Structures are given as C-alpha cells and as structure tokens.
C-alpha positions in Angstrom: 23.4 12.2 29.1 22.2 15.5 27.4 23.5 18.3 28.3 21.8 21.5 29.7 22.7 23.5 26.7 21.2 21.1 23.8 18.3 20.3 26.4 17.3 24.2 26.6 16.8 24.0 22.3 14.7 21.2 22.9 12.9 22.0 25.9 11.7 25.7 25.4 9.7 25.6 21.9 7.8 22.8 23.6 6.2 25.9 25.9 5.1 27.4 22.3 2.7 24.1 21.3 0.0 23.9 23.5 -3.5 23.2 22.7 -5.0 20.4 21.0 -4.1 19.3 17.3 -7.4 19.6 15.4 -5.2 18.5 11.8 -4.7 14.5 13.1 -7.0 12.0 13.6 -8.4 11.4 17.3 -8.0 14.9 18.4 -10.9 16.5 19.4 -14.2 14.9 18.5 -15.8 15.9 22.0 -14.7 19.5 21.8 -12.4 18.8 25.2 -11.1 21.9 26.3 -7.6 22.0 28.2 -7.8 23.2 31.7 -7.6 27.3 32.0 -5.5 27.4 35.2 -2.4 29.2 34.1 0.5 27.7 33.5 3.9 28.2 35.1 6.9 29.3 33.1 9.8 26.7 33.5 13.4 27.5 35.4 16.3 27.4 34.2 16.9 24.8 36.7 13.9 22.7 36.0 15.1 22.8 32.1 18.6 22.0 33.5 16.7 18.9 35.0 15.0 17.8 32.1 17.7 18.0 30.1 19.6 15.7 31.9 16.6 12.9 31.7 15.6 10.6 28.4 12.2 12.0 26.6 9.4 9.9 26.6 9.0 8.7 23.2 8.8 6.2 20.7 12.1 5.5 19.8 13.4 6.2 23.3 14.2 3.2 25.4 13.3 3.6 29.5 14.8 0.1 30.6 13.8 1.6 34.2 9.9 2.1 33.5 7.6 -0.4 35.3 6.1 -3.0 32.8 2.6 -2.8 32.5 1.3 -6.8 32.4 -2.8 -6.8 33.1 -5.1 -7.4 30.3 -7.9 -5.7 32.1 -9.7 -2.8 31.0 -9.9 0.8 32.2 -12.2 3.3 33.3 -11.5 5.4 30.2 -9.9 8.1 31.7 -6.8 10.1 29.9 -4.5 12.2 30.4 -2.6 15.1 28.6 0.2 17.4 30.0 0.2 20.9 28.9 4.0 21.2 29.4 7.2 19.3 30.3 6.1 16.9 33.2 8.8 14.5 35.1 7.8 10.8 34.5 8.3 8.4 37.6 8.6 4.7 38.4 6.4 5.0 41.3 5.2 8.0 43.1 7.0 9.9 45.2 10.5 8.4 43.6 13.1 9.9 41.5 12.3 10.8 38.1 13.0 8.6 35.2 12.2 10.7 32.5 10.4 13.3 31.1 7.2 14.2 28.7 6.6 16.9 26.4 3.0 18.3 25.3 3.6 17.2 21.8 5.3 14.8 19.8 6.0 15.8 16.1 3.3 18.1 16.6 0.8 15.2 17.8 -0.7 16.4 21.2 0.1 13.3 23.8 -2.6 11.6 25.2 -1.9 8.7 27.2 -4.5 6.3 28.9 -4.6 5.9 32.7 -4.0 2.5 34.4 -4.0 3.1 38.0 -4.8 5.7 40.6 -3.0 6.6 43.7 -3.9 10.1 45.8 -2.4 12.9 43.8 -0.6 10.6 41.0 -1.9 8.8 37.9 -0.3 5.5 36.2 -0.2 6.0 32.2 1.0 3.8 29.5 3.9 5.3 27.6 5.0 4.7 23.9 8.9 3.7 24.7 10.8 0.9 24.5 10.5 -2.0 25.9 7.2 -2.7 25.1 4.2 -2.0 28.1 6.0 0.8 29.3 4.0 3.0 31.8 5.4 6.1 34.1 3.8 8.0 37.4 3.0 11.3 36.7 1.2 14.1 39.2 -2.2 14.5 38.8 -1.7 18.3 39.1 0.3 18.4 36.0 -2.5 16.8 34.1 -5.7 17.6 32.1 -7.7 14.0 32.7 -10.9 13.3 30.4 -12.6 10.3 29.1 -13.4 8.1 26.0 -16.2 5.8 25.8 -13.9 3.9 23.3 -11.8 1.2 23.0 -10.4 -1.3 20.7 -9.8 -5.3 21.1 -7.9 -7.2 18.8 -8.3 -11.1 19.0 -5.3 -12.7 17.3 -6.6 -16.3 17.1 -10.5 -15.5 15.2 -8.8 -12.5 13.6 -11.2 -9.7 14.5 -10.7 -6.1 15.6 -13.6 -4.8 18.3 -14.7 -1.3 18.5 -16.5 -1.0 22.0 -18.6 2.3 23.1 -19.0 2.5 26.9 -18.8 -1.1 27.4 -20.9 -2.2 24.4 -19.5 -3.9 21.0 -20.3 -1.5 18.6 -18.0 -2.5 15.2 -16.6 -5.5 14.6 -14.1 -6.0 11.8 -11.8 -9.3 9.8 -8.4 -8.1 10.9 -4.8 -9.8 10.2 -2.8 -9.4 13.5 0.7 -9.5 12.1 2.5 -13.0 10.6 2.3 -16.3 12.1 6.2 -15.9 12.4 6.0 -12.4 14.2 2.6 -11.6 15.3 1.2 -8.3 16.6 2.3 -8.0 20.4 -0.2 -9.2 23.2 -0.9 -6.7 26.3 -2.2 -3.3 27.1 -1.5 -0.6 24.0 -3.2 2.9 23.3 -3.8 4.8 20.3 -0.8 7.4 20.0 -1.1 9.2 16.6 -2.6 8.8 13.0 -3.1 10.4 9.8 -5.6 12.7 8.6 -9.6 11.0 8.3 -9.6 12.6 4.7 -5.7 11.0 4.0 -5.4 8.7 1.2 -3.8 6.4 2.8 -4.7 6.0 7.0 -2.6 4.9 9.4 -3.6 4.7 13.0 0.2 4.5 14.8 0.3 2.5 18.7 2.3 2.8 21.5 3.2 -0.8 21.1 6.4 -2.1 19.4 7.3 -5.1 17.6 10.7 -6.5 17.2 10.7 -5.5 13.2 11.0 -1.5 12.3 7.7 -0.2 10.7 8.0 1.7 7.6 4.2 2.4 8.0 4.8 4.5 10.8 7.8 5.9 10.4 9.2 4.9 14.3 11.5 2.2 14.8 9.2 -1.1 15.8 6.2 1.3 16.0 2.9 -1.5 15.4 0.4 0.6 13.3 -3.0 -0.1 11.9 -3.5 0.4 8.4 -6.2 -0.8 5.3 -4.9 -4.0 4.0 -4.4 -2.1 1.0 -1.7 0.1 2.4 1.1 -3.3 2.2 0.5 -4.8 -0.5 3.0 -7.8 0.8 1.5 -8.7 4.1 4.9 -10.8 5.1 7.2 -7.2 3.9 9.9 -7.1 6.7 8.8 -3.3 7.3 5.5 -3.7 8.2 5.2 -7.7 9.4 3.8 -6.9 13.3 1.3 -4.0 12.1 -2.6 -5.0 12.1 -4.3 -4.8 8.7 -8.3 -4.4 8.4 -10.3 -3.7 5.6 -10.5 0.0 4.4 -13.7 0.5 5.6 -12.5 -0.4 9.5 -10.7 3.1 9.1 -13.5 5.3 8.6 -14.3 4.7 12.2 -11.1 4.1 13.2 -9.5 7.3 12.5 -12.1 9.2 14.1 -10.9 7.8 17.8 -9.6 9.9 20.6 -5.6 9.9 21.0 -5.3 8.1 24.3 -8.3 5.3 23.8 -7.4 2.2 25.2 -6.5 -1.2 22.8 -6.1 -4.5 24.0 -4.5 -7.0 21.9 -5.3 -11.0 23.2 -3.6 -13.8 22.3 
C-alpha cells in the first residue's frame, strides 16, 4: 500500500497536465474539445484516498477488476477523465483503483463497453488481460470515434472499419504459432508520432512475454514488420506486425478506438 505522502507527490502534478496532447498518434483528429465545466480541486482527504489505491497503468495488476469476456462491438463511445477518478468493480461499490488523466504524458482515452444510469464501464490497460472497471459518468468527457480495428488471427488479416463499413485491409502477422496475440477486445492506448521513423501503436492488452516495442511489460503493440527483424525474438512475440504502409492509416486512429482480436 502506498503512503499518503508519496501519493500526494504522485497525484498533485496530474492536476497540471490537462488537455489533449497534439504530439502523439491519434490524439485529436476531430478537434475534440474537453468539457468547459470547471475542474474541482482535490481535497487532502481525496488525495490520501487515491494514494491508498493502486493506479490503473499498463504495469499494474488489478486482480479485483472484472474481466471483459465479450467479443461484441461497441457504439464507439470513448471516455477521458480530466482529473484523477476512482475506478470501481461495480457501480456504487468500494473503489478498487484510481485512474490518472494522463500516463507518461499521454491522455487517457478508454472505450465504453457498457452503461448504467450515471455510470459507464470501460476497458482498462492493466494486468491481467481483459480488465475493465466502472467510472461515474459525471467525471468523464465522452465522445465518439467511428473507427474500429479487427484482427483475424487465422486469416492473418487486419481490417479497419469506419462507421461499421470496411475501409482498409492489410496482411498481418499476429504473434507466433506458439504465442499468438491474445484474443478479445482491447483498444488503442498510445503511439509514436505519425512522422516518427519507427511507428508503434501500443494496445491496452497484454501478452505473456515482455515487449521492448512499447517499453511496458507485456503490452502488445502494432508495428511495421521491419521494426523487428526477427519475428520470433523474445521481446516481440505477441505483437502484431503489418506492412509499413498500413502504419500510415493506423497511426492516425483516435486513442481509445476499439480493437477486436479473433481467434
């Protein structure tokens, strides 16, 4: 458990890091404007409360988070919190974690997979795979992305859908025969700038092996087939490799866009 003093040091700077990043892939293709509602200032008690909870990050394990086992599409709604918020296993229960508005300078955008009055359920990037959690709607900015990615492991195809219609399709290499890319729903978590020489799109899912492609333990990424010369290298075995030209479109996707991986 983290002490309140260290939690204060971690949480206070987050209040200064608001707004949509314009230097990362998929940040704001539709000029999304956060809510104009004023942000409340966290009290000392609230800061101490956050400090006593684990933070939702790609490296954090949240065994109490409900698993998302569905494979359905969504309405394309994505959520962003402009200040730290609590995450719950179910509405109106005790909080299990807290979520920062940014992670490593990247705005947090998560796909909404279910709704109840006053609440939304979102996918989380934490361990183990398929983690999800509930957040109060009043604490979020909500918008819609028309994009969705679908990866078909057996046919080795990655498809880009726009408003439910197939827009693009590419050959893809999902992991290896021994360690394939995990099946299920995930989302676009972060990425390198569109103009970067080696472009990588990190997803909110995890494989059983470390990934040097994203700099986060186990995080699966989509990247050009030329980034990793040895597709069976231990630091990239669960990642999704695509032709270099595919990254031109993929690195423009809004953060939070849904990704569905089929067996």
